[in-house]
C-alpha positions in Angstrom: 18.7 -41.9 -46.0 19.5 -41.6 -42.3 20.8 -44.4 -40.2 17.6 -44.9 -38.3 15.5 -45.2 -41.5 18.0 -47.7 -42.9 18.0 -49.7 -39.7 14.1 -49.6 -39.7 13.8 -50.8 -43.3 16.4 -53.6 -42.6 14.5 -54.9 -39.6 11.3 -55.1 -41.7 12.8 -57.3 -44.5 12.5 -60.7 -42.9 11.2 -63.4 -45.3 11.5 -66.7 -43.4 11.9 -65.1 -40.0 14.5 -63.3 -38.0 17.5 -64.7 -36.1 19.6 -62.9 -33.5 23.2 -63.9 -32.6 24.4 -62.5 -29.3 28.2 -62.4 -28.9 30.1 -61.3 -25.8 33.0 -60.0 -27.8 33.7 -59.1 -31.4 34.9 -62.4 -33.0 32.8 -64.7 -30.9 30.0 -64.5 -33.5 32.3 -66.0 -36.2 34.0 -68.6 -33.9 30.7 -70.0 -32.6 28.1 -69.4 -35.4 29.9 -68.1 -38.4 29.1 -71.1 -40.6 25.5 -71.2 -39.3 25.0 -67.6 -40.0 26.0 -68.1 -43.6 23.8 -71.1 -43.9 20.7 -69.2 -42.4 21.3 -66.3 -44.7 21.4 -68.7 -47.7 18.1 -70.2 -46.6 16.4 -66.7 -46.6 16.5 -65.7 -42.9 17.4 -62.3 -41.7 20.3 -62.4 -39.2 21.0 -59.7 -36.6 24.2 -59.6 -34.6 24.5 -58.0 -31.1 27.8 -57.5 -29.4 27.8 -57.1 -25.6 31.2 -55.7 -24.9 33.5 -53.3 -26.7 36.6 -55.6 -26.9 38.8 -53.0 -25.5 40.8 -55.2 -23.1 41.9 -58.0 -25.5 45.6 -57.1 -25.6 45.8 -56.0 -22.0 44.1 -59.0 -20.5 45.5 -61.8 -22.7 48.9 -60.4 -23.7 49.6 -57.9 -20.9 50.1 -55.1 -23.4 49.0 -51.5 -23.2 49.0 -51.1 -27.1 46.8 -50.8 -28.9 45.1 -48.5 -26.4 41.6 -49.3 -25.2 40.1 -46.5 -27.1 41.9 -47.6 -30.3 40.7 -51.2 -29.9 37.1 -50.0 -29.4 37.3 -48.1 -32.7 39.2 -50.8 -34.7 37.3 -53.8 -33.4 34.0 -52.2 -34.4 35.1 -51.8 -37.9 36.5 -55.4 -37.9 33.1 -56.7 -36.6 31.3 -54.8 -39.4 33.6 -56.2 -42.0 33.3 -59.7 -40.7 29.5 -59.4 -40.6 29.5 -58.3 -44.3 31.5 -61.4 -45.1 28.8 -63.4 -43.3 26.0 -61.7 -45.3 24.9 -59.4 -42.5 24.5 -55.7 -43.4 25.7 -53.1 -40.9 22.3 -51.9 -40.1 21.6 -55.3 -38.5 24.6 -55.1 -36.2 24.2 -53.7 -32.7 27.1 -52.7 -30.3 26.1 -52.5 -26.7 29.5 -51.1 -25.7 29.9 -52.5 -22.3 33.5 -52.6 -21.1 35.4 -55.8 -22.1 36.1 -58.2 -19.1 33.6 -56.2 -17.0 30.2 -56.9 -18.5 28.9 -57.2 -15.0 29.1 -53.4 -14.7 27.1 -52.9 -17.9 24.2 -55.3 -17.4 21.6 -52.5 -17.3 22.8 -51.3 -20.6 22.7 -54.8 -22.1 19.2 -55.4 -20.7 17.9 -52.2 -22.3 19.4 -53.1 -25.7 18.0 -56.6 -25.7 14.6 -55.4 -24.8 14.7 -52.9 -27.6 15.8 -55.5 -30.1 13.1 -57.8 -29.1 10.5 -55.0 -29.6 11.8 -53.8 -32.9 12.7 -57.1 -34.7 9.8 -59.0 -36.2 9.3 -62.7 -36.3 12.2 -63.8 -34.1 12.4 -67.5 -34.6 16.0 -68.4 -33.4 18.4 -66.9 -30.9 22.0 -67.9 -30.4 23.7 -67.2 -27.1 26.8 -68.3 -25.2 25.8 -71.1 -22.7 25.1 -69.5 -19.3 26.4 -72.5 -17.4 28.9 -74.4 -19.7 30.9 -71.3 -20.6 33.8 -70.4 -18.3 34.4 -66.8 -19.2 32.2 -64.2 -17.1 31.4 -62.0 -20.1 30.1 -65.1 -21.9 28.1 -66.4 -19.0 26.5 -63.0 -18.3 25.6 -62.5 -21.9 23.8 -65.7 -22.1 22.1 -65.4 -18.7 20.9 -61.8 -19.4 19.4 -62.7 -22.9 17.6 -65.7 -21.3 16.0 -63.4 -18.7 14.9 -60.9 -21.3 13.4 -63.7 -23.4 11.2 -64.6 -20.4 10.2 -61.0 -19.7 9.4 -60.3 -23.4 7.1 -63.3 -23.9 8.7 -64.3 -27.2 9.3 -68.0 -28.0 12.2 -68.6 -30.2 14.3 -71.7 -30.5 17.4 -71.1 -28.3 20.7 -72.4 -29.4 23.5 -72.2 -26.8 27.2 -72.3 -27.8 30.5 -72.7 -25.9 33.6 -70.9 -27.0 35.4 -70.6 -23.7 35.9 -74.2 -22.4 38.8 -75.4 -20.3 40.9 -76.3 -23.3 40.5 -72.9 -24.9 40.9 -71.0 -21.6 44.3 -72.8 -21.1 45.4 -72.0 -24.6 44.6 -68.3 -24.1 46.5 -68.4 -20.8 43.8 -66.1 -19.3 40.9 -66.7 -17.1 37.9 -64.5 -16.1 35.7 -67.0 -14.4 32.4 -66.8 -12.6 30.6 -69.3 -10.5 27.7 -71.0 -12.1 25.0 -73.5 -10.8 25.3 -77.2 -11.7 23.9 -78.4 -15.0 21.0 -80.8 -15.3 22.2 -82.9 -18.1 18.8 -84.4 -18.6 17.3 -81.1 -19.8 19.3 -80.4 -23.0 21.1 -82.1 -25.8 24.0 -81.1 -28.0 23.4 -80.9 -31.7 25.9 -80.3 -34.7 25.2 -78.0 -37.5 27.0 -79.0 -40.7 28.7 -75.9 -42.0 31.2 -77.7 -44.5 29.9 -75.8 -47.4 30.5 -72.6 -45.7 33.7 -73.2 -43.9 36.0 -71.3 -46.1 33.7 -68.3 -46.1 33.5 -68.5 -42.3 37.4 -68.5 -41.9 37.6 -65.5 -44.2 35.2 -63.6 -42.0 37.2 -64.6 -38.9 40.4 -63.2 -40.4 38.6 -59.8 -40.6 39.2 -59.6 -36.9 42.8 -58.7 -37.4 43.5 -57.4 -34.0 42.8 -60.9 -32.7 44.2 -63.1 -35.5 47.5 -61.4 -36.5 50.5 -59.8 -34.9 48.7 -56.5 -34.9 51.4 -54.5 -33.2 55.2 -54.9 -33.1 55.1 -55.6 -29.4 53.2 -58.8 -29.9 54.9 -62.1 -29.6 51.7 -64.1 -30.3 48.3 -63.5 -31.6 45.5 -62.8 -29.1 43.6 -65.8 -30.4 45.7 -68.9 -29.8 46.8 -71.2 -32.6 44.5 -74.0 -31.2 41.4 -71.8 -31.8 42.6 -70.5 -35.1 42.9 -74.0 -36.3 39.5 -75.1 -34.9 37.8 -72.2 -36.8 39.7 -73.0 -40.0 39.0 -76.7 -40.0 35.9 -77.7 -38.0 33.1 -78.6 -40.4 30.5 -78.6 -37.6 29.3 -76.1 -35.1 27.9 -77.4 -31.9 24.9 -76.0 -30.0 22.9 -77.0 -26.9 19.2 -77.0 -27.1 16.4 -78.0 -24.9 15.7 -81.8 -25.0 12.4 -82.6 -26.6 
């Protein structure tokens, strides 16, 4: 069976509906939504994951290291993402890699737009979409991922429930010791509300999936003095029994 046929059959198997999780980088899907993905899979939903960037700059941007090379990180992080997805109950046919350059998603927006449009056309019964918050996030790749998905939702005419998450807030940015900011409009606090998804039952599985991103969670090369993901975020993923999302106020 060829890859295209496998993907087509996987797309058609939704029972209760389809969900798409959009992640700026490999590991954001677990950090922000790992427990919710596990929960939705247990409830009978089909979950798709789409990664906007290739993750190639993690060590250079955060640690100032030239190893692993960008090409090695692209290859390794793709494998890690698929292993993490499997731990979350998402088969490889339902994982999409856009491949825009890490830290420079702004240069790959046309590619991202085309991919999103194709997913919206191919996936049946899209009932929920998870995205990084286009105004509350601080990281440019995160902001642009969320903004681009929202634009494509409007163009496509679909009407899913949209859950907006925040990974890169001021505290996390400081703990990484790296900033890649982009200006955003002010937030109208009257338009949305923050909800908490109880993932306590799935917390251990979520953390196991997170640890599949070994380039980010371990001292992957001898030159490293610290992990890419800082201890603060590692501990949050390990212990937080709730995942928070911003939704439109009803």
